[in-house]
Legacy VTK file of the C-alpha trace (Angstrom):
# vtk DataFile Version 3.0
C-alpha trace
ASCII
DATASET POLYDATA
POINTS 353 float
25.795 98.398 64.148
28.110 100.997 66.196
31.120 101.059 64.456
33.470 100.449 67.730
31.825 97.194 68.152
31.908 96.329 64.496
35.668 97.214 64.418
36.373 95.098 67.649
34.322 92.038 66.241
36.360 92.526 62.924
39.702 92.525 65.007
38.447 89.356 66.816
37.708 87.388 63.804
40.675 88.232 62.316
42.615 86.093 64.608
40.385 82.596 63.992
42.544 80.324 62.201
41.250 77.978 59.280
42.310 74.867 60.935
43.559 73.000 57.701
45.199 75.952 55.773
47.403 77.289 58.577
46.492 80.822 58.171
44.050 83.004 59.658
40.250 83.774 58.127
41.593 87.064 57.349
44.833 86.374 55.839
42.545 83.920 53.346
39.858 86.893 52.662
37.381 84.320 54.139
35.125 86.856 56.072
32.376 88.078 53.632
30.333 89.845 56.051
29.631 90.864 59.603
26.318 92.343 61.616
25.753 92.580 64.863
22.117 92.878 66.553
22.510 93.113 70.230
24.548 90.283 71.470
24.142 88.335 68.494
26.620 87.979 65.516
25.928 86.999 61.977
28.854 86.470 59.881
29.529 85.134 56.327
32.377 83.038 55.879
33.768 82.054 52.189
35.058 78.515 52.215
37.735 77.152 49.813
35.319 74.176 49.205
31.751 73.350 49.812
33.181 69.953 51.397
34.734 71.430 54.011
35.390 68.882 56.893
35.632 71.474 59.674
32.980 73.978 59.655
32.008 72.830 63.295
35.397 73.631 64.518
35.758 77.187 62.672
32.332 78.255 64.250
33.645 77.066 67.515
36.532 79.241 67.250
34.607 82.405 65.959
32.471 81.867 69.122
35.593 81.766 71.450
36.855 84.849 69.722
33.866 87.055 69.958
32.678 85.818 73.628
34.955 88.324 75.527
32.976 91.162 73.387
29.453 90.213 74.943
28.444 88.158 71.680
26.323 85.414 73.102
24.966 83.763 69.772
26.935 83.211 66.426
25.145 82.616 63.233
27.267 81.451 60.459
26.526 81.696 56.862
28.323 79.543 54.698
29.481 80.055 51.145
32.341 78.551 48.952
34.426 78.853 46.150
37.091 76.333 45.114
40.220 77.285 44.958
41.848 76.860 41.573
45.151 75.277 40.252
45.539 76.852 36.780
48.900 75.179 36.359
51.512 76.216 33.752
48.787 76.414 30.926
45.415 77.536 32.036
44.349 77.931 28.329
43.502 74.016 28.589
40.083 73.364 29.734
40.033 76.489 31.548
36.623 75.867 33.448
38.311 73.074 35.328
39.932 74.156 38.783
41.296 70.935 39.856
42.114 67.577 38.682
42.369 64.721 41.190
43.655 61.425 39.541
42.261 58.243 41.431
44.820 55.449 41.094
45.908 51.966 42.404
49.141 50.225 42.221
47.334 46.882 41.247
43.884 45.820 40.189
40.925 44.509 42.462
41.438 46.776 45.074
37.848 48.945 44.535
39.387 51.894 42.693
37.056 52.579 40.199
34.088 52.225 43.050
36.172 54.462 45.227
36.248 57.161 42.351
32.418 57.198 41.626
31.648 57.438 45.106
34.092 60.155 45.856
32.710 62.127 42.852
29.305 61.742 44.053
30.252 62.612 47.580
31.686 66.030 46.553
28.646 66.846 44.351
26.467 66.043 46.855
28.158 68.800 49.278
27.753 71.325 46.590
30.535 71.106 44.186
30.412 70.917 40.579
31.951 67.775 39.863
33.205 65.743 36.579
34.130 62.103 36.325
36.678 61.119 33.414
37.231 57.334 32.955
40.640 56.801 31.171
40.537 53.200 32.362
40.974 52.568 28.728
41.269 48.853 28.909
38.415 48.320 31.373
36.023 51.169 31.754
33.642 50.447 34.449
31.874 54.340 34.848
29.296 53.576 32.389
28.115 50.366 34.448
28.526 51.911 38.026
26.675 55.195 37.018
23.845 53.589 35.014
24.947 55.057 31.759
25.581 52.187 29.794
24.772 52.620 25.965
24.408 56.183 26.243
26.666 58.182 23.709
28.109 61.735 24.187
26.635 64.551 21.939
28.392 66.360 19.840
27.933 70.252 19.859
29.702 72.688 17.919
32.429 69.985 17.486
32.812 69.368 20.869
31.924 66.299 23.106
29.344 66.801 25.635
29.613 65.054 28.904
26.937 62.390 29.677
24.679 63.523 32.727
24.087 61.309 35.873
23.710 61.657 39.584
24.783 65.407 39.426
28.077 64.389 37.568
29.365 65.356 34.092
30.595 61.961 32.851
33.084 61.031 30.029
34.289 57.410 29.360
35.802 55.076 26.624
32.923 52.995 27.477
30.815 55.479 25.566
32.891 55.363 22.714
33.465 51.807 22.040
31.051 49.124 21.239
30.183 47.015 24.250
32.402 43.870 24.711
35.296 45.376 22.302
38.902 44.969 23.445
40.964 48.473 23.091
44.122 47.154 21.801
46.113 50.484 21.758
49.865 51.518 22.157
51.365 54.550 24.144
50.607 57.149 21.395
47.083 56.175 20.742
46.165 56.462 24.276
48.149 59.736 24.756
45.817 61.041 21.821
42.806 59.855 23.226
43.245 61.293 26.685
44.053 64.694 25.084
40.920 64.474 23.487
39.193 63.941 26.606
40.495 66.884 27.707
40.605 69.404 25.079
37.771 68.256 22.514
35.213 67.791 25.573
33.151 70.642 26.440
33.463 70.549 30.468
31.844 73.617 31.125
32.731 75.104 34.872
34.062 72.344 36.725
35.540 72.432 40.585
36.612 68.923 40.916
37.510 66.416 37.835
38.041 63.231 39.205
39.836 61.097 36.642
39.838 57.130 37.369
42.805 55.717 36.102
43.648 52.265 35.407
45.657 50.179 38.143
49.526 50.115 37.898
52.045 52.450 36.371
51.713 52.635 32.739
51.344 54.667 29.677
48.071 56.391 30.941
49.343 57.598 34.408
52.383 59.044 32.108
50.110 60.511 29.251
47.940 62.400 31.940
50.923 63.893 33.517
51.937 65.497 30.577
48.652 66.648 29.268
46.975 68.323 31.883
48.222 69.790 35.355
47.162 67.612 38.028
46.166 69.347 41.613
47.147 65.699 42.858
46.763 62.143 42.974
44.838 59.594 45.598
46.011 56.051 46.103
43.697 53.194 46.753
44.735 50.187 48.589
43.567 47.484 50.578
44.810 46.246 53.984
46.936 43.350 52.890
50.861 43.939 52.685
51.014 42.838 48.835
48.866 45.673 47.972
50.637 48.215 50.090
54.026 47.486 48.115
52.167 48.372 44.965
50.684 51.589 46.521
54.415 52.435 47.257
55.440 51.779 43.578
52.533 54.307 42.479
53.066 56.917 44.911
57.017 56.894 43.657
55.752 57.062 40.191
53.525 60.413 40.769
56.532 61.885 42.864
58.772 60.974 39.769
56.172 63.229 37.155
55.877 66.043 40.096
52.476 65.125 41.015
51.624 65.759 44.577
50.131 62.735 46.500
46.798 64.158 48.251
46.565 60.850 50.298
45.667 57.219 50.916
42.376 55.513 51.053
42.106 52.180 52.725
39.272 50.254 50.865
37.453 47.005 52.129
38.943 48.130 55.635
36.578 46.038 57.691
33.144 44.436 57.764
30.215 44.876 60.119
27.777 41.992 60.524
24.204 43.589 59.688
22.808 40.713 62.400
25.002 40.837 65.085
27.270 43.884 64.582
30.056 42.089 64.935
33.311 43.605 63.117
35.575 41.286 61.117
38.848 42.492 59.480
38.881 40.328 56.297
41.821 41.846 54.755
43.833 42.728 57.748
43.126 46.358 58.698
45.264 49.463 59.181
47.995 48.897 56.784
47.001 52.013 54.494
47.172 54.322 57.546
50.412 52.727 58.562
51.982 53.122 55.358
50.738 56.742 55.017
52.599 57.668 58.343
55.718 55.540 57.820
55.978 57.725 54.233
54.463 60.888 55.425
51.453 60.866 53.147
48.065 61.982 54.323
45.647 59.529 55.350
41.971 60.165 54.195
39.979 57.231 55.297
38.873 53.666 55.801
36.250 52.479 53.413
34.163 49.382 54.964
32.932 46.313 53.080
29.328 46.725 52.505
27.157 44.544 50.114
25.143 47.620 49.292
28.133 48.989 47.678
28.384 46.042 44.826
24.585 46.341 44.539
24.925 50.375 43.734
27.663 49.583 41.148
25.790 46.813 39.493
22.463 48.966 39.348
24.250 52.205 38.319
23.486 54.143 41.472
26.515 55.020 43.962
25.865 53.836 47.271
26.513 57.361 48.594
23.332 58.237 46.842
21.297 55.115 47.002
21.766 54.641 50.805
22.891 57.921 52.198
22.489 57.275 55.622
24.636 53.824 55.719
27.913 53.375 57.561
29.944 53.103 54.269
28.181 56.090 52.854
29.262 58.154 55.615
32.869 56.841 55.395
32.700 57.755 51.952
31.589 61.369 52.297
33.916 61.801 55.364
36.833 60.972 53.009
35.786 62.916 50.202
35.434 65.960 52.589
39.295 65.110 53.964
40.306 65.190 50.212
38.449 68.421 49.521
40.555 70.056 52.314
43.865 68.591 51.006
43.197 69.909 47.645
42.757 73.162 49.225
45.981 72.816 51.066
47.844 71.843 47.936
46.741 74.893 46.028
47.262 77.392 48.779
50.470 76.017 50.236
52.085 76.178 46.549
52.649 72.597 46.092
50.804 73.343 42.695
50.881 76.386 40.641
47.995 78.396 41.103
LINES 1 354
353 0 1 2 3 4 5 6 7 8 9 10 11 12 13 14 15 16 17 18 19 20 21 22 23 24 25 26 27 28 29 30 31 32 33 34 35 36 37 38 39 40 41 42 43 44 45 46 47 48 49 50 51 52 53 54 55 56 57 58 59 60 61 62 63 64 65 66 67 68 69 70 71 72 73 74 75 76 77 78 79 80 81 82 83 84 85 86 87 88 89 90 91 92 93 94 95 96 97 98 99 100 101 102 103 104 105 106 107 108 109 110 111 112 113 114 115 116 117 118 119 120 121 122 123 124 125 126 127 128 129 130 131 132 133 134 135 136 137 138 139 140 141 142 143 144 145 146 147 148 149 150 151 152 153 154 155 156 157 158 159 160 161 162 163 164 165 166 167 168 169 170 171 172 173 174 175 176 177 178 179 180 181 182 183 184 185 186 187 188 189 190 191 192 193 194 195 196 197 198 199 200 201 202 203 204 205 206 207 208 209 210 211 212 213 214 215 216 217 218 219 220 221 222 223 224 225 226 227 228 229 230 231 232 233 234 235 236 237 238 239 240 241 242 243 244 245 246 247 248 249 250 251 252 253 254 255 256 257 258 259 260 261 262 263 264 265 266 267 268 269 270 271 272 273 274 275 276 277 278 279 280 281 282 283 284 285 286 287 288 289 290 291 292 293 294 295 296 297 298 299 300 301 302 303 304 305 306 307 308 309 310 311 312 313 314 315 316 317 318 319 320 321 322 323 324 325 326 327 328 329 330 331 332 333 334 335 336 337 338 339 340 341 342 343 344 345 346 347 348 349 350 351 352
């Protein structure tokens, strides 16, 4: 490669922006290799997440930037290293790069379903993902992942996560006999969540998705005190009664200094499989309107689909069992939006790096 051409290409690439992060590829040190053969450019780009939602836009901007240099064909090789929120105490579970809390202001909005499918979708895009179920009073992750009855092994005095669907899983449901109620006060909850982090061998994790119980109680407060969270996601349905509780939940996270990464509207609409008629059973758009009104990111709308319920009951997340369905594509797009917001939060300094 003639050095003058290489330098010209690098100068052009240095002007290309990363669309979500507000800096150029050069400023973010994302350009990891450049080769020019005739009128063809090969460039290696290191993304901040393998679930980047804007790869096509980045490639298009690269093509525009180098076109004046006579480059006619651009081949982009993608690689990724997830940015890490180390927080004030990186000695706690040092292999966990980001903790994402999935919460809801009230029950019945499909929070656990969303958490499981977001985790699976991030894993399908190439991230290393863990799923921690701290819905102490109603753990549902074992059922939704087909791992009921399994017990975490203990190796060298540490719990080993249960493995399923490419995820590392830990749930109170693995540790308490089926059907037995958990009747614990705040200190016992705090101790259990601490053990989930510190006594579990999570290994290297890009995203630890935490399924919280609904509401704003002891578990939410304990989690914010035990481990530095990258941010929280609020799940809602479109009705006003659900949105009121979203606002309460978001305010709670704000009070404990946890950034709100975004709002997801679940059960947003239903499309009839027979006639393709769209029905907005629980109204529509309330989550987006609430996010806009309060200045929160809006991550996506998840439609109602019977396959979601079937997947949850049979233990296979719908993004895996029906990957080409409309609802699976919605989950995967939402997961990619979330991954982008995590990168933004870390790199913008909203969380401590």
